[in-house]
C-alpha positions as CSV (number, residue, x, y, z in Angstrom):
1,M,69.7,133.2,69.2
2,T,68.8,135.0,72.2
3,A,66.5,134.5,75.0
4,P,63.1,136.4,74.8
5,D,62.4,139.7,76.7
6,V,59.2,140.1,78.7
7,T,57.2,142.4,76.7
8,S,54.2,144.6,77.9
9,S,50.9,145.2,76.2
10,P,47.8,147.2,76.6
11,P,45.7,146.0,79.8
12,P,43.0,143.6,78.9
13,A,39.3,144.1,79.5
14,A,39.2,141.2,81.9
15,T,41.1,138.3,83.2
16,E,39.9,134.7,83.0
17,H,41.1,132.2,85.6
18,F,41.7,128.3,85.0
19,D,43.1,125.6,87.1
20,V,45.5,124.5,84.2
21,L,46.7,126.5,81.2
22,I,47.8,124.5,78.2
23,V,50.1,126.1,75.9
24,G,49.7,124.7,72.2
25,A,47.0,122.5,70.6
26,G,49.6,120.1,68.8
27,I,49.9,116.6,69.6
28,S,51.0,117.2,73.1
29,G,48.3,119.7,74.1
30,V,45.4,117.8,72.6
31,G,46.7,114.7,74.4
32,G,47.0,116.6,77.5
33,A,43.4,117.8,77.3
34,Y,42.1,114.3,76.9
35,H,43.9,113.1,79.9
36,L,42.7,116.2,82.0
37,L,39.2,115.5,81.2
38,H,39.4,111.7,81.9
39,Q,41.5,111.9,84.9
40,R,40.7,115.3,86.4
41,P,37.0,115.6,85.7
42,G,35.8,118.9,86.7
43,A,39.2,120.8,86.2
44,R,38.9,124.1,84.7
45,F,41.5,124.4,81.8
46,V,42.1,126.2,78.6
47,I,44.4,125.5,75.6
48,L,45.9,128.7,74.0
49,E,47.1,128.2,70.3
50,A,49.0,130.8,68.4
51,L,47.9,129.2,65.0
52,D,44.3,129.1,63.6
53,S,43.7,125.4,64.0
54,F,44.9,122.5,65.9
55,G,47.9,120.3,64.9
56,G,51.1,122.3,65.2
57,T,53.7,120.8,62.9
58,W,51.0,119.1,60.9
59,W,48.9,122.0,60.4
60,M,51.8,124.4,59.7
61,H,53.9,122.3,57.3
62,R,52.5,122.4,53.9
63,Y,55.4,121.1,51.7
64,P,54.6,118.3,49.4
65,G,54.6,114.8,50.7
66,I,54.8,115.9,54.3
67,R,54.5,112.6,56.6
68,S,55.7,111.3,59.8
69,D,59.0,109.8,60.3
70,S,57.9,107.4,63.0
71,D,55.2,105.0,62.9
72,L,51.6,106.0,64.1
73,H,51.0,103.0,66.1
74,T,53.5,104.8,68.6
75,F,53.2,108.4,67.6
76,G,49.3,108.0,67.9
77,Y,47.8,108.2,71.4
78,R,47.8,105.2,73.5
79,F,44.1,105.7,74.1
80,K,42.8,105.8,70.5
81,P,43.8,103.0,67.9
82,W,45.5,104.0,64.7
83,R,43.9,102.0,62.0
84,G,46.0,103.2,58.9
85,T,49.4,102.5,57.6
86,P,52.4,103.1,60.0
87,I,53.9,106.3,58.2
88,A,51.0,108.6,57.8
89,T,50.6,111.9,55.9
90,A,49.9,115.2,57.7
91,E,46.2,115.1,56.4
92,E,45.7,111.6,57.9
93,I,47.3,112.8,61.3
94,L,45.1,115.8,61.5
95,R,42.0,113.8,60.8
96,Y,43.0,111.5,63.7
97,M,43.5,114.5,65.9
98,G,40.3,116.0,64.9
99,E,38.4,112.6,65.9
100,V,40.2,112.9,69.3
101,I,38.9,116.5,69.7
102,E,35.4,115.9,68.5
103,E,35.1,112.7,70.4
104,N,36.1,114.2,73.7
105,G,34.5,117.6,73.5
106,I,38.0,119.3,73.6
107,A,37.1,122.0,71.0
108,Q,35.3,124.2,73.7
109,H,38.5,124.3,75.5
110,I,40.8,125.6,72.8
111,R,41.3,129.4,71.9
112,Y,43.0,129.7,68.5
113,N,45.0,132.8,67.3
114,H,46.2,133.5,70.9
115,R,49.8,134.3,71.0
116,I,51.3,134.5,74.3
117,S,53.9,137.1,75.0
118,A,54.5,136.8,78.7
119,A,54.0,134.5,81.7
120,R,54.6,135.7,85.2
121,W,54.6,133.8,88.4
122,S,53.6,135.2,91.8
123,R,54.6,133.1,94.9
124,A,52.3,135.6,96.9
125,D,49.3,134.5,94.9
126,N,50.5,131.1,93.7
127,L,49.3,132.0,90.2
128,W,50.7,132.3,86.8
129,T,49.5,135.3,84.9
130,I,49.6,134.9,81.2
131,E,49.6,137.9,78.7
132,A,48.4,137.2,75.3
133,T,47.2,138.7,72.1
134,N,44.3,137.6,70.0
135,T,46.0,137.9,66.6
136,E,42.7,138.3,64.6
137,T,41.5,141.2,66.6
138,G,44.6,142.6,68.1
139,E,42.8,142.5,71.5
140,A,45.1,142.1,74.7
141,K,44.0,139.0,76.8
142,R,44.9,138.0,80.2
143,F,44.6,134.8,82.0
144,T,45.6,133.4,85.4
145,A,46.3,129.8,86.1
146,G,47.3,127.6,88.9
147,F,49.4,125.2,86.8
148,L,51.2,126.0,83.5
149,W,51.5,122.9,81.0
150,M,53.8,123.8,78.2
151,C,53.0,121.8,75.1
152,Q,54.0,124.1,72.4
153,G,56.6,122.0,70.7
154,Y,60.3,122.6,70.4
155,Y,60.9,124.8,67.2
156,R,59.9,128.2,65.7
157,H,56.9,127.8,63.4
158,A,57.4,131.2,61.6
159,E,60.6,130.3,59.9
160,G,63.1,127.4,59.4
161,Y,66.8,127.5,59.9
162,T,68.7,128.6,56.6
163,P,72.6,129.2,57.0
164,E,73.9,132.4,55.6
165,W,75.9,131.1,52.6
166,P,78.2,133.5,50.5
167,G,76.5,134.9,47.1
168,M,72.9,134.2,48.1
169,E,71.9,137.6,46.9
170,R,73.4,136.8,43.5
171,Y,71.2,133.8,42.9
172,Q,68.6,134.6,40.2
173,G,66.1,131.7,41.0
174,R,64.1,131.2,43.9
175,I,65.2,129.9,47.5
176,V,62.6,128.3,49.7
177,H,62.4,126.7,53.2
178,P,60.3,123.6,53.4
179,Q,58.7,125.1,56.7
180,T,57.4,128.1,54.8
181,W,56.4,126.6,51.7
182,P,54.9,129.1,49.2
183,E,51.6,128.0,47.7
184,D,52.4,129.5,44.1
185,L,55.7,127.5,43.9
186,D,55.8,125.9,40.4
187,Y,58.4,123.2,40.3
188,K,56.9,121.4,37.4
189,G,59.7,120.8,34.6
190,K,62.2,122.8,36.8
191,H,65.7,121.7,37.9
192,V,65.4,121.6,41.7
193,L,68.5,121.5,44.2
194,V,67.6,120.5,47.7
195,I,70.2,121.2,50.4
196,G,70.1,118.8,53.2
197,S,69.6,115.1,53.8
198,G,67.3,114.6,56.8
199,A,63.8,113.4,57.3
200,T,62.5,116.6,55.4
201,A,64.8,116.1,52.2
202,A,63.9,112.3,52.3
203,T,60.1,113.1,52.3
204,L,60.1,116.1,49.7
205,I,62.4,114.6,47.0
206,P,60.2,111.7,46.2
207,A,57.0,113.8,46.4
208,I,58.2,116.2,43.8
209,A,60.8,114.2,41.6
210,G,58.0,112.9,39.2
211,D,57.1,116.5,38.3
212,C,60.5,118.3,38.1
213,A,63.1,117.7,35.2
214,H,65.6,116.6,37.8
215,V,66.1,116.8,41.6
216,T,69.5,116.9,43.1
217,M,70.0,116.4,46.8
218,L,73.2,118.2,48.2
219,Q,74.3,117.1,51.4
220,R,77.3,118.0,53.6
221,S,77.4,114.5,54.9
222,P,75.3,111.4,54.8
223,T,72.4,110.3,57.0
224,Y,71.2,107.0,58.3
225,F,67.8,105.9,56.9
226,I,65.7,102.8,57.5
227,P,63.9,101.8,54.2
228,G,61.0,99.3,54.5
229,R,57.3,98.6,53.6
230,N,54.7,101.1,54.8
231,R,52.8,98.1,56.3
232,N,52.6,96.4,59.6
233,D,52.1,92.8,59.0
234,L,51.3,91.9,62.5
235,A,48.5,94.6,62.5
236,E,47.0,93.3,59.3
237,T,47.2,89.6,60.5
238,L,45.4,90.5,63.6
239,R,42.7,92.4,61.6
240,E,42.2,89.2,59.4
241,L,41.5,87.3,62.7
242,Q,38.9,89.9,63.6
243,I,40.7,91.1,66.7
244,D,39.2,94.2,68.2
245,E,41.0,97.4,67.2
246,T,41.8,98.3,71.0
247,W,43.6,95.0,71.3
248,I,45.4,95.4,68.1
249,H,46.7,99.0,68.9
250,E,48.1,97.7,72.2
251,I,49.7,94.4,71.0
252,V,51.3,96.3,67.8
253,R,52.6,99.1,70.0
254,R,54.2,96.7,72.4
255,K,55.7,94.7,69.8
256,I,57.2,97.9,67.9
257,L,58.3,99.3,71.2
258,H,60.1,96.0,72.1
259,D,61.7,95.8,68.8
260,Q,62.8,99.6,69.0
261,A,64.4,98.7,72.4
262,L,66.4,95.8,71.1
263,F,67.6,97.9,68.0
264,T,68.6,100.8,70.4
265,K,70.7,98.6,72.4
266,R,72.3,97.0,69.5
267,A,73.2,100.4,68.1
268,Q,74.9,101.3,71.1
269,E,76.7,97.9,71.9
270,E,77.2,96.6,68.2
271,P,77.3,99.9,66.2
272,E,79.3,98.3,63.3
273,A,76.9,95.4,62.9
274,V,73.9,97.8,63.0
275,K,75.7,100.2,60.5
276,R,76.1,97.2,58.0
277,E,72.5,96.3,58.3
278,L,71.3,99.8,57.6
279,L,73.6,100.4,54.7
280,G,72.7,97.1,53.4
281,M,69.1,97.9,53.3
282,V,69.9,101.0,51.3
283,R,72.2,99.0,48.9
284,A,69.4,96.8,48.2
285,Y,67.6,99.7,46.4
286,L,70.4,101.4,44.9
287,G,72.5,98.4,43.8
288,D,76.1,97.2,44.0
289,E,77.6,99.9,41.8
290,F,76.3,102.9,43.7
291,D,78.8,104.7,45.6
292,M,77.5,104.0,49.1
293,E,80.8,105.0,50.9
294,T,80.4,108.7,49.7
295,H,76.8,109.2,49.7
296,F,75.2,107.0,52.3
297,T,77.8,106.0,54.8
298,P,77.6,108.6,57.8
299,H,80.6,109.5,60.0
300,Y,78.7,109.0,63.1
301,R,77.2,106.0,65.1
302,P,73.8,104.7,64.3
303,W,71.3,106.7,66.6
304,Q,73.5,109.6,67.2
305,Q,71.1,111.5,65.3
306,R,67.4,110.6,64.6
307,L,66.7,107.8,62.2
308,A,64.2,108.5,59.5
309,F,62.0,105.6,58.2
310,V,61.6,105.7,54.3
311,P,58.4,103.9,53.5
312,D,59.0,101.5,50.5
313,G,62.5,103.3,49.9
314,D,60.8,105.9,47.6
315,I,63.9,108.5,47.8
316,F,66.1,105.6,46.8
317,K,63.8,104.5,43.8
318,G,64.0,108.0,42.7
319,I,67.9,108.0,42.7
320,R,68.1,104.5,40.9
321,S,65.5,105.8,38.0
322,G,67.6,109.0,37.4
323,K,65.0,111.3,38.4
324,A,67.1,112.2,41.5
325,S,70.8,112.4,42.3
326,V,72.7,113.1,45.2
327,V,75.9,115.3,45.7
328,T,78.0,115.0,48.8
329,D,80.0,118.2,49.3
330,E,79.7,121.6,50.9
331,V,78.4,124.9,49.5
332,D,81.2,127.2,48.5
333,T,79.0,129.9,47.2
334,F,75.7,130.7,45.4
335,T,76.2,131.8,41.9
336,E,73.6,133.4,39.4
337,Q,72.6,130.0,38.1
338,G,72.8,127.8,41.3
339,I,75.7,126.7,43.6
340,R,79.3,126.1,43.3
341,T,80.6,123.6,45.8
342,K,83.8,123.4,47.6
343,S,85.2,120.8,45.2
344,G,84.3,123.1,42.3
345,Q,81.4,121.5,41.0
346,E,78.8,123.8,39.3
347,L,75.2,122.8,40.1
348,E,72.5,124.7,38.3
349,A,69.0,125.0,39.6
350,D,65.8,126.9,38.7
351,I,64.8,126.5,42.5
352,I,66.9,125.8,45.6
353,I,65.1,124.3,48.8
354,T,67.1,124.7,52.0
355,A,66.0,121.5,53.9
356,T,68.4,122.5,56.6
357,G,66.5,122.3,59.8
358,F,64.8,124.6,62.1
359,N,65.3,126.9,65.0
360,M,64.6,125.6,68.3
361,S,61.8,127.5,70.4
362,V,62.7,127.4,74.0
363,L,59.4,127.6,76.1
364,G,57.7,129.0,73.0
365,D,60.1,132.0,73.1
366,I,57.7,133.4,75.8
367,G,59.2,136.0,78.3
368,F,59.0,134.5,81.8
369,E,59.2,136.2,85.0
370,I,59.2,134.5,88.6
371,D,58.4,136.9,91.4
372,G,59.1,139.8,89.3
373,K,62.4,138.8,88.0
374,P,63.2,137.7,84.4
375,M,63.7,134.0,84.3
376,N,66.8,132.8,82.6
377,F,65.8,129.1,81.8
378,A,69.7,128.2,81.3
379,D,70.1,128.9,85.0
380,T,67.9,126.2,85.9
381,I,68.5,122.3,86.3
382,T,66.1,120.1,84.9
383,Y,64.1,117.4,86.7
384,R,63.8,114.4,84.3
385,G,63.5,116.9,81.6
386,M,59.9,118.0,82.5
387,M,60.2,120.3,85.6
388,F,62.9,122.8,86.5
389,T,64.5,124.2,89.7
390,G,63.0,127.6,90.6
391,I,60.1,127.4,88.4
392,P,57.0,126.4,90.4
393,N,53.9,124.7,89.0
394,M,55.1,124.2,85.6
395,L,55.8,121.2,83.4
396,W,57.4,121.2,80.0
397,V,56.7,118.4,77.5
398,F,59.8,117.5,75.5
399,G,59.5,114.2,73.8
400,Y,62.0,111.4,72.7
401,F,64.5,111.5,69.8
402,R,64.8,107.6,69.7
403,A,61.2,106.9,70.2
404,S,57.8,108.4,69.2
405,W,57.3,112.0,70.8
406,T,53.7,111.0,71.9
407,L,55.0,108.2,74.2
408,R,56.3,110.8,76.5
409,A,53.4,113.3,76.1
410,D,51.2,110.4,77.3
411,L,53.5,109.5,80.2
412,L,53.9,113.1,81.3
413,A,50.2,113.7,81.1
414,D,49.6,111.0,83.6
415,F,52.3,112.6,85.9
416,V,50.6,116.0,85.6
417,C,47.1,114.6,86.7
418,R,48.8,112.5,89.5
419,L,50.6,115.5,90.6
420,L,47.5,117.9,90.6
421,A,45.6,115.2,92.6
422,H,48.5,115.0,95.0
423,M,48.5,118.7,95.5
424,E,44.7,118.7,96.2
425,Q,45.0,116.0,98.8
426,K,47.7,117.8,100.6
427,G,46.0,121.3,100.4
428,A,49.0,122.6,98.4
429,K,48.8,125.6,95.9
430,R,52.5,125.3,95.0
431,V,54.9,122.7,93.9
432,E,58.7,123.1,92.8
433,V,61.5,120.7,92.6
434,R,64.9,121.6,94.5
435,L,68.1,119.6,94.8
436,R,68.2,117.2,97.7
437,P,70.7,117.3,100.4
438,E,72.5,114.4,98.6
439,D,72.6,116.3,95.4
440,A,75.0,118.9,96.9
441,G,78.1,119.4,94.8
442,M,76.5,117.5,91.9
443,T,78.4,117.9,88.5
444,L,76.3,120.1,86.3
445,L,76.4,119.4,82.5
446,P,74.8,120.5,79.4
447,W,71.0,119.7,78.5
448,I,72.1,116.6,76.6
449,D,75.5,114.7,76.0
450,P,76.4,115.7,72.5
451,D,78.2,112.4,72.1
452,N,74.9,110.6,72.8
453,F,72.9,112.7,70.5
454,N,73.8,115.9,68.6
455,P,71.5,117.4,66.1
456,G,72.3,120.9,64.7
457,Y,69.1,122.4,66.2
458,L,70.0,121.3,69.8
459,M,73.7,122.3,69.4
460,R,72.6,125.8,68.2
461,A,70.3,126.3,71.3
462,M,72.3,124.5,73.9
463,E,73.3,127.8,75.8
464,L,69.4,128.5,76.2
465,L,68.6,125.2,77.8
466,P,68.6,124.2,81.4
467,K,71.5,122.1,82.9
468,R,71.5,118.4,83.8
469,G,73.0,116.7,86.7
470,D,75.0,113.4,86.9
471,K,72.1,111.6,88.3
472,R,69.3,110.2,86.4
473,E,66.6,112.3,88.3
474,W,68.3,115.4,87.0
475,Q,68.4,114.4,83.4
476,H,66.3,114.0,80.2
477,T,67.5,110.4,79.7
478,Q,65.7,109.7,76.3
479,D,65.1,106.4,77.5
480,Y,61.3,105.6,77.1
481,W,61.9,101.9,78.1
482,R,63.0,102.9,81.5
483,E,60.9,106.1,82.0
484,K,57.7,104.2,81.2
485,D,58.3,102.5,84.6
486,E,60.3,105.2,86.6
487,I,57.7,108.2,85.9
488,P,54.8,106.4,87.1
489,A,56.6,105.2,90.1
490,I,57.9,108.8,91.2
491,D,57.5,109.4,94.9
492,L,55.4,112.7,95.0
493,D,56.5,113.1,98.7
494,G,60.2,112.7,97.8
495,P,62.7,115.3,99.0
496,E,62.9,116.8,95.6
497,F,59.3,118.0,95.7
498,V,58.7,121.2,97.9
499,Y,55.0,122.0,98.5
500,A,53.4,125.1,99.9
């Protein structure tokens, strides 16, 4: 994986200027637009989206059963109540986002099929110049903006991550990655092998198992899951009491976040107890005779990698019924008929699905320049995982691993609106973050502590990401329960902010 190069394109016919340019019309970009409209009325802004509709992940991914792996009471926006079941389908999430767009007149601000190739900052002009291409017409487009708001997500939509295994060219069946699911894939009555055991595999397997002859999940190592009912009893009780949906939304969100905070704390302080509880929930579906030690007992602590909620234990029901099975082993080689594992087991399959993760997109794989010099993102230091030394007038939305992404998107939207208002009050056209005198000699570390959180997509991209310091201000802490108080309280006149 290499950093993108700044590319040139034919000069556009005209340049459009905006106060704020938002990159991406996914959950973060649409939320950002809402907050600009309500907190900065009159601000001129545009959203550039490379795809042909809104939704990001929920629009791009088309594999069977695609759903959220965190609850929509917190994955949904704080300003719009969620009325459905906690775990929602992509169709339900898109409908919810569409309502936000329609109710707030956001559609007029979105330019679809606009792929950005370059972003150039000039301190002389205090402007970003954005080079893009209309992928429908091939027309070169140019925009200038006073502030750049990166809401493009964190992985490459065009292709997922598939390792290069020996013998793949020999396999006579079809190899599919869920991220680029083909519309013509016929799996009915077929033997299907799914490589991987994360949230995608746990979603996909129960969705197709009823139509397949059999589905096998091949995992290198086990994953933690949280099975439970796809229902929030508190929300349903409050609805029976005819409480206003806005109140229900806030009460249920607070209760979920309270429970998550306690669980995360226990996972860190009592990992063995939490491990027993998680495995006990899975065992309740699979029975005492199932080999839990081999197939569902991970080698890492709970919450070292993301925990996926499994609504109504559907994947475990599929395994218990015999429609699905799990093999814990590593791929030795692909064969003409399937896969041979390192233990020598032959797994035959008509279709092999590589649910093996994704490739991280660092700042949308856009070529950045600062005052005419190519920017190496890895040379910067992060300020709270949202701003970066040496990069003026830009904020990157990167959400939480242990809580819903949208919680941080909402928090950072408030911060952007407050920062823009503060700049206006000061008459400043530029803001950037710099290390303070007390930060001199601060130890610099990788973007995230791998002992704390270590999914493969982050580990593969670590060399492209900014550094963090050993002080909270210079880290992406992943701690919503502190950030919800800390970010609103940031002193915008603190020594880390430099205005001009």
